[in-house]
Residue, then its C-alpha position, 0 to 999 in steps of 0.5 A: m735560743n732553743a735546741i731540739t732533743e729526741n722525743t721522750q714519752l711523758a707519763t703524768s697520771s691523775a687518776d683517782l684524784l677527784p672524789l665525788i662532790e656534792p651537787t651545785p651549791e645553792a649560792l652558785m645558782a642564786d639569782e639565776d633568773r636575773h642573770s641566766h642570759y649572758e650577752s657578750d656585747d654588753d659585758d666584757l667579762f671573759a671577752g673573746k674567750m667565753k667558754f661553757f666551762d667558765y659559765p658559772v663564774v660569768q653568771r656569778f659576776h655578770q654586771r657585778p663588781y669583781h677583781q681578777v688576780d692571776v697566779e702563774g704556774p706550773f703548779h704541784l697539781k696533785k697536792l692542790l687537788q688533794d687539798y681542794a678536792g671538795k672545792v672542785f666544781r668542774s674539771s676537764q681532762r685529756i686521756n692519751h693513747s696510753k690511757q694516761s690522763k692530764f687535767e687541762r682545766l679546773l674550776l674551783q668554787l672556793s666560797d660563796t663569793v670566790s672562784a678560781i679557774l686553772c688553765h694553761d698553768t695559770l690560776s685566775i682568782y675571781a672575787p668581789t673585792l681586790e683584797a679577797a682576790n689577793q688574799t686567795a692568790d697568796q694561799f695558792r702560791c705555795y703550790v707553784k713549782p720552782v722555775g726550771g722544773g728539773g730541780g737542778k738536774p738535766h731536763f728539757y721541756i716538751v711543748s704541746l698544744s692544748e686547746r690551741y694554746p702551747q704549754t710545756v711539761p718538764v722532762l728529766i734526763e735520767r740517763l746521760a753520760p757526761v760529755s767532756d771537751a775531749d769527748v766532743a773533739l774525739n767524736y766530731g773532729a778536732d776543729f769542732l770545739e772551735w766552731e762550737r765556741g763561736w756558735l755559742k758566742q753568737m747565740s749569746r749575742s743575739p736574742s733570736g735566730l735559728s740553727i739547723f744541724l744537718g747530717q746523715p742519720g747516726t752522725g750524732k746530731t741528737t747525741y750532741t744536742r742532748s749533751l748540750i743540756t748538761r753542759l749548758l744547764n745554767r745558761a740555756v733552756f731547752f724545748f722539744i717540739p715533736v714533729s707530730a705537733s708541728e702545727i704549734l708553729a702556726s698557732p697565733q698564740f705562739v708569739d705570746f707563748w715565747i714571751e711568757q717563757t722568756s719572762k719565766h726563765 
């Protein structure tokens, strides 16, 4: 069950994390004449999601044996970039109106035979053998952030749409006054606690549903929702979808996104 909190500005800086790297490795472009043309009709690699960004990996494994292992994030990206700065072959960033940048895709050329693509908090390893793919995946699991993102502190997730796919970023609530049952009863009425117990019980019985808080501005809808994040920290996960990003609700990937979040949490 999801609850909406007030909008919070998130700042994620990734400036100066990528040093200049050497030109394309010779091994990456080896046998270029033979595999320079990619025909999606006769090769299922990246079927349905072929991108120019991925082309070096497609070119490498076109009609050759390859094995893919996906490592689910999110990742400690700053640490990963520091450790593998010399292996970054391609990157894609987005800069918002506040000039804050965020990496959306990375292509790592790990060796002459192993590549990795980071996209949507998933790192996909491509290698010529299953053993090499699994061994490489094990090396990156140390960069995976613990599920929850808040380290036991009150937090919620901002949902955004990147390359038409929903993704989340955890946001800590640094200043939040504790709210007791007495506070809730004082501010929302003596019968509110009884209603709340019934509402929470109903939510726990049903895996889906929609609750709408209706009231005039200033009546405490947002304050109450924020207090739930603290009171239900170990029982619920909270997501926030900004009104400006409401198009996410119509995204075809939204169902897959919720299935993924259910698996994570």
